[in-house]
C-alpha positions in Angstrom: 0.0 0.0 0.0 2.8 2.4 0.9 4.5 1.7 -2.5 1.2 2.4 -4.3 0.7 5.7 -2.5 4.4 6.6 -3.2 3.9 5.9 -6.9 0.7 8.0 -7.0 2.4 10.9 -5.2 5.2 10.8 -7.8 2.7 11.0 -10.6 0.9 13.9 -9.0 4.2 15.8 -8.5 5.1 15.1 -12.1 1.8 16.5 -13.3 2.1 19.6 -11.2 5.6 20.2 -12.4 4.6 19.8 -16.0 1.7 22.2 -15.4 4.0 24.8 -13.9 6.3 24.6 -16.9 3.5 24.7 -19.6 1.3 27.3 -18.0 -1.7 24.9 -18.2 -4.0 23.9 -15.4 -3.5 20.4 -13.8 -6.6 18.9 -15.4 -5.5 20.0 -18.9 -2.0 18.7 -18.4 -3.5 15.3 -17.4 -5.7 15.2 -20.5 -9.1 15.2 -18.7 -10.1 18.9 -19.2 -13.3 18.1 -21.0 -14.5 15.7 -18.4 -14.2 17.9 -15.3 -16.1 21.0 -14.4 -14.3 24.3 -14.8 -15.0 28.0 -14.7 -14.3 29.8 -18.0 -14.3 33.5 -18.4 -15.9 35.0 -21.5 -16.1 38.5 -23.0 -19.2 39.0 -25.2 -21.9 41.6 -25.9 -25.6 41.9 -25.3 -27.5 39.5 -27.6 -24.9 36.8 -27.2 -25.1 36.7 -23.4 -28.5 34.9 -23.1 -27.3 32.2 -25.5 -24.1 31.7 -23.5 -26.2 31.2 -20.3 -28.4 28.6 -21.9 -25.4 26.8 -23.3 -23.8 26.8 -19.9 -26.7 25.0 -18.3 -26.9 22.4 -21.0 -23.2 21.8 -21.2 -23.0 21.5 -17.4 -25.3 18.5 -17.4 -22.4 16.4 -18.7 -19.7 18.5 -17.1 -20.3 18.6 -13.4 -19.3 21.9 -11.8 -18.9 23.7 -15.2 -19.5 27.5 -15.0 -19.1 30.5 -17.2 -18.1 33.8 -15.8 -19.5 36.2 -18.5 -18.4 39.8 -18.7 -20.8 41.7 -20.9 -19.0 44.4 -22.9 -20.5 46.3 -25.8 -18.8 45.6 -29.1 -17.7 49.3 -29.3 -15.9 48.9 -25.9 -14.6 45.5 -26.6 -11.8 46.4 -29.0 -10.0 49.1 -27.0 -10.1 46.8 -24.0 -8.9 43.8 -26.0 -6.1 45.7 -27.8 -4.9 47.2 -24.5 -4.7 43.7 -22.9 -2.9 42.2 -25.9 -0.4 45.1 -25.9 0.2 44.2 -22.2 1.2 40.7 -23.1 -2.3 39.2 -22.6 -2.7 40.4 -19.0 -6.3 40.3 -17.9 -7.6 38.4 -20.9 -10.5 35.9 -20.5 -10.5 32.3 -21.7 -12.9 33.2 -24.6 -13.4 36.4 -26.6 -16.1 37.1 -29.1 -14.8 39.1 -32.1 -16.7 40.5 -35.1 -15.7 39.2 -38.5 -14.7 42.7 -39.5 -12.0 42.8 -36.9 -10.6 39.3 -36.7 -8.0 39.6 -39.5 -6.7 42.8 -38.0 -6.0 41.1 -34.7 -4.5 38.1 -36.4 -2.2 40.4 -38.3 -1.2 42.7 -35.5 -1.0 40.0 -32.8 -0.1 36.8 -34.7 0.7 34.7 -31.6 -2.1 36.0 -29.4 -4.8 33.5 -30.3 -5.0 29.7 -30.2 -4.7 27.8 -33.5 -8.0 25.9 -33.5 -6.9 23.7 -36.3 -4.4 22.1 -33.9 -7.2 21.5 -31.5 -9.2 19.6 -34.1 -11.4 22.2 -35.8 -10.7 20.9 -39.3 -12.9 17.9 -38.5 -15.7 20.3 -38.0 -14.9 22.7 -40.9 -17.4 21.5 -43.5 -20.3 22.3 -41.1 -19.7 26.0 -41.8 -19.9 28.0 -45.1 -16.6 28.7 -46.8 -16.8 32.5 -46.3 -17.0 32.1 -42.6 -14.0 29.8 -42.5 -12.0 32.2 -44.6 -12.8 35.2 -42.4 -11.4 33.5 -39.3 -8.4 31.8 -40.8 -4.8 32.7 -41.5 -2.3 30.7 -43.6 -4.7 27.8 -43.8 -5.3 27.6 -40.0 -8.4 28.5 -38.1 -8.2 31.0 -35.2 -11.9 31.6 -34.7 -14.8 29.2 -34.1 -17.5 30.4 -36.5 -20.7 31.6 -34.9 -23.4 34.0 -36.3 -23.6 35.6 -39.7 -25.6 38.3 -41.5 -26.9 37.0 -44.9 -28.7 40.0 -46.4 -32.1 40.5 -47.8 -34.9 43.0 -48.2 -37.4 43.3 -45.4 -40.6 44.8 -46.7 -44.1 45.7 -45.6 -46.5 43.2 -47.2 -49.5 45.5 -46.7 -47.9 48.4 -48.5 -46.8 46.2 -51.4 -50.3 44.8 -51.7 -51.8 48.2 -51.8 -49.4 49.3 -54.5 -50.0 46.1 -56.5 -46.3 45.1 -56.3 -45.3 41.4 -56.4 -41.9 41.1 -54.5 -41.1 38.0 -56.6 -40.9 40.3 -59.6 -38.0 42.3 -58.1 -34.9 40.6 -59.4 -32.5 43.5 -60.0 -31.7 46.8 -58.4 -33.4 48.5 -61.3 -36.6 46.5 -60.6 -36.2 47.6 -57.0 -36.1 51.2 -58.1 -39.2 50.8 -60.3 -41.1 49.2 -57.4 -40.1 52.0 -55.1 -41.4 54.7 -57.5 -44.7 52.8 -57.9 -45.2 52.3 -54.2 -44.5 56.0 -53.4 -46.8 57.1 -56.1 -49.7 54.9 -55.0 -49.3 55.0 -51.2 -47.3 58.2 -50.5 -45.0 56.1 -48.3 -41.2 56.3 -48.5 -39.6 53.2 -50.0 -36.1 53.2 -48.4 -34.1 55.2 -46.0 -30.3 55.5 -45.9 -27.9 57.2 -43.5 -26.0 58.8 -46.3 -23.5 60.8 -44.2 -22.3 58.5 -41.5 -22.7 54.8 -42.5 -22.5 52.7 -45.6 -24.1 49.3 -45.0 -25.8 49.1 -48.4 -22.7 50.1 -50.2 -20.8 47.3 -48.4 -23.5 44.8 -49.3 -23.3 45.9 -53.0 -19.5 45.5 -52.9 -19.7 42.1 -51.3 -22.3 40.7 -53.8 -19.9 41.7 -56.6 -17.1 39.8 -54.9 -15.2 43.0 -54.0 -14.7 45.2 -50.9 -12.7 48.2 -49.6 -9.5 46.2 -50.4 -8.5 44.1 -53.4 -7.1 40.5 -53.2 -3.6 42.1 -53.0 -4.7 44.0 -49.8 -4.3 47.3 -51.6 -7.1 50.0 -51.3 -9.8 49.4 -54.0 -12.2 52.3 -53.3 -11.9 53.4 -56.9 -12.4 50.0 -58.4 -15.0 49.2 -61.1 -17.1 47.4 -58.5 -17.0 50.3 -56.1 -18.1 52.7 -58.9 -20.9 50.4 -59.9 -22.2 50.2 -56.3 -22.0 54.0 -55.8 -23.7 54.7 -59.1 -26.6 52.5 -58.0 -26.8 54.2 -54.6 -26.9 57.6 -56.4 -29.6 56.3 -58.7 -31.7 55.2 -55.7 -31.5 58.7 -54.4 -31.9 60.6 -57.7 -35.0 58.5 -58.6 -36.6 59.5 -55.3 -36.5 55.9 -53.9 -34.0 56.4 -51.1 -34.3 59.3 -48.6 -31.6 60.5 -46.2 -31.9 59.9 -42.4 -29.4 60.7 -39.7 -28.1 58.0 -37.3 -29.0 54.4 -36.5 -31.8 55.2 -34.1 -33.6 57.4 -36.6 -33.2 54.7 -39.3 -34.5 51.9 -37.1 -37.4 54.0 -35.8 -38.5 54.8 -39.3 -38.5 51.1 -40.2 -40.3 50.0 -37.0 -42.9 52.7 -37.2 -43.8 52.0 -40.8 -42.6 55.3 -42.2 -40.7 53.4 -44.8 -41.7 50.3 -46.8 -38.4 48.4 -46.9 -35.1 47.8 -45.1 -32.1 46.4 -46.9 -30.2 44.7 -44.1 -28.8 41.5 -42.6 -30.9 38.6 -41.2 -30.4 39.9 -37.7 -32.9 42.7 -38.6 -35.7 40.2 -38.2 -35.3 40.1 -34.4 -35.1 43.9 -34.2 -38.3 44.4 -36.3 -40.3 41.9 -34.2 -39.0 43.4 -31.0 -39.6 47.0 -32.1 -43.0 46.5 -33.8 -44.8 43.5 -32.1 -48.2 44.8 -33.3 -47.2 44.5 -37.0 -47.2 40.7 -36.9 -48.0 39.4 -40.4 -47.3 42.7 -42.1 -43.6 42.0 -42.8 -41.9 39.7 -45.3 -38.5 39.1 -46.8 -37.2 38.7 -50.4 -33.6 38.2 -51.6 -31.2 41.0 -52.2 -31.6 42.4 -55.8 -28.8 41.6 -58.3 -27.1 44.1 -60.5 -28.2 42.3 -63.6 -30.8 39.6 -64.2 -29.5 36.2 -63.1 -26.7 37.9 -61.2 -25.5 37.2 -57.6 -28.1 38.0 -54.9 -26.0 36.9 -52.0 -24.1 39.1 -49.5 -23.3 39.3 -45.9 -23.3 42.1 -43.3 -22.4 41.3 -39.7 -21.2 38.1 -37.9 -18.7 37.0 -35.4 -16.5 34.2 -34.2 -15.2 32.9 -30.8 -11.5 33.1 -30.1 -9.3 31.7 -27.4 -6.4 33.9 -26.3 -3.1 32.0 -25.9 -2.9 33.7 -22.5 -5.7 31.4 -21.3 -4.6 28.6 -19.0 -7.8 26.7 -19.9 -7.4 26.3 -23.6 -8.5 22.7 -23.9 -11.6 23.3 -21.8 -12.4 26.5 -23.7 -12.1 24.7 -27.0 -14.3 21.8 -25.8 -17.0 24.2 -24.8 -16.8 26.2 -28.0 -17.0 23.1 -30.1 -20.1 22.1 -28.2 -21.6 25.6 -28.4 -20.9 26.1 -32.1 -21.7 22.6 -33.5 -24.8 21.7 -31.4 -28.1 22.3 -33.2 -30.1 23.0 -30.1 -27.7 25.9 -29.1 -27.9 27.4 -32.5 -31.7 27.2 -32.5 -31.6 29.2 -29.2 -29.3 31.7 -30.9 -31.7 32.1 -33.8 -34.7 32.7 -31.5 -32.5 35.4 -29.9 -32.0 37.2 -33.2 -28.6 35.7 -34.2 -28.3 33.8 -37.5 -26.3 30.6 -37.1 -23.8 29.6 -39.7 -23.8 25.9 -38.6 -25.3 24.3 -41.7 -26.6 21.2 -39.9 -29.2 23.3 -38.1 -30.8 24.4 -41.4 -32.9 21.2 -41.5 -34.5 21.8 -38.1 -38.2 22.8 -37.9 -37.2 26.4 -37.0 -35.8 26.8 -40.5 -38.3 24.6 -42.4 -41.5 25.9 -40.9 -43.3 29.2 -41.6 -42.8 32.2 -39.4 -46.2 33.8 -38.5 -44.7 37.2 -37.8 -43.3 37.3 -41.3 -46.5 36.6 -43.1 -46.0 32.8 -42.7 -42.8 32.9 -44.8 -39.9 30.5 -44.3 -37.6 33.5 -43.9 -34.8 31.6 -42.2 -34.7 29.1 -45.1 -34.2 32.1 -47.5 -31.2 33.2 -45.5 -29.8 29.7 -45.1 -29.9 29.0 -48.8 -28.0 32.3 -49.3 -25.0 31.4 -47.1 -23.7 28.9 -49.8 -23.3 31.8 -52.3 -21.7 34.4 -50.0 -18.2 35.5 -50.8 -15.7 36.4 -48.1 -15.0 40.2 -47.8 -11.4 41.2 -47.6 -11.6 43.3 -44.4 -7.8 43.2 -43.7 -6.5 44.9 -40.6 -7.5 48.3 -41.8 -11.2 48.0 -42.1 -12.1 50.9 -39.8 -9.9 53.4 -41.6 -11.2 52.3 -45.0 -14.8 52.5 -43.8 -14.2 56.0 -42.7 -12.9 57.1 -46.1 -15.7 55.2 -47.9 -18.4 56.9 -45.8 -16.8 60.3 -46.6 -16.9 59.6 -50.3 -20.5 58.3 -50.1 -21.5 61.6 -48.4 -19.8 63.7 -51.0 -21.4 61.8 -53.8 -25.0 61.4 -52.4 -25.4 64.7 -50.6 -23.0 67.1 -52.2 -23.2 65.9 -55.8 -19.5 65.2 -56.3 -18.5 63.2 -59.4 -18.3 59.5 -58.5 -14.9 58.6 -60.1 -13.4 61.7 -58.7 -14.7 61.2 -55.2 -13.7 57.6 -55.0 -10.2 58.2 -56.4 -9.7 60.9 -53.8 -10.9 58.6 -51.1 -8.6 55.8 -52.2 -5.7 58.3 -52.3 -6.5 59.5 -48.7 -6.7 55.9 -47.6 -3.3 55.1 -49.1 -1.8 58.1 -47.4 -3.3 57.2 -44.0 -2.0 53.6 -44.3 1.5 54.8 -45.3 1.7 57.1 -42.2 0.3 54.3 -40.1 3.2 52.0 -41.1 
């Protein structure tokens, strides 16, 4: 018996010694992290918190003692906090951080060793469960650094009662020109505005138009592409929407959302996440809303684009990397969890959930349409946007150019070339 206890003691000492050397906790060093209960810290914002709490309860049924310590941080406050922690060598970082797709590549570029390579943890076995654009957005040099979560496949949300009154069949709207013609008809017959845009301080529809053309602020060579053919095509269409009286200007997100929810405008070109906002903001309008696919630039053209989305990352500073990965694998590849996320207004990019009743059955709020199926079908056609690490700076210049073109009447090629030049200058001084 004494020999047995001595042997056991030596094993424990060895494990503790290895743990001290590797920076891992004892249960991870012994290979039983996924079987034992642990407390993991998480940084995430508003709509994601309820889903995390539900996932925690379900996961804990097979992982006794498992807990999540969730710190709710707005996505605007997240990045200064995350950047400061990374610059400080990872001090104060949690085990799991949610990062928007628009920002992931920037962090992978500026802090190449700051996040765990999920491919080495076994992610590649799960890869085909997610659309290619989501995998591309969270990868670097062929390796995954973010567990794909929600996405924002785009579409047109519209008031079915207004369309019916104007005699417009949404199925007849295949192109942006069709969209403009419908807008003019609806305004003429109902007096209601067709579309509102924040022309001076945000550019979501411009970004969608770039994405559906397979382009973005930057080209494949990572050089600024604000003056590209695709960019000019998108801006010309935006100007046409305004000049034809279809799009009206509005200031700020709150005013834009209020106009949509109150029925002052007939349509909203947005991501799938808009469904939850409309239902929340306008509960009395049940049955009065519908969805149709994003218009193409030409008949038969691409009608798929994405706006929004995020992925879960594990900082290398975490001492619970195996436990964090095991939980994220469960969270991101379990249909039940993704169904909970969908009901909370987040669109899942896990393709196995698309056959669940939630996606195949009609939604009574949206005029008994299968709206989630529309968005699910779109994910296969979405192309990854090249956000790079300079997304925020490029967006700033794109919005300035949009404002000059739509509200000041500046020539499109001239404004976009000037914006591209300004962006190049800002990037050169940044380096």
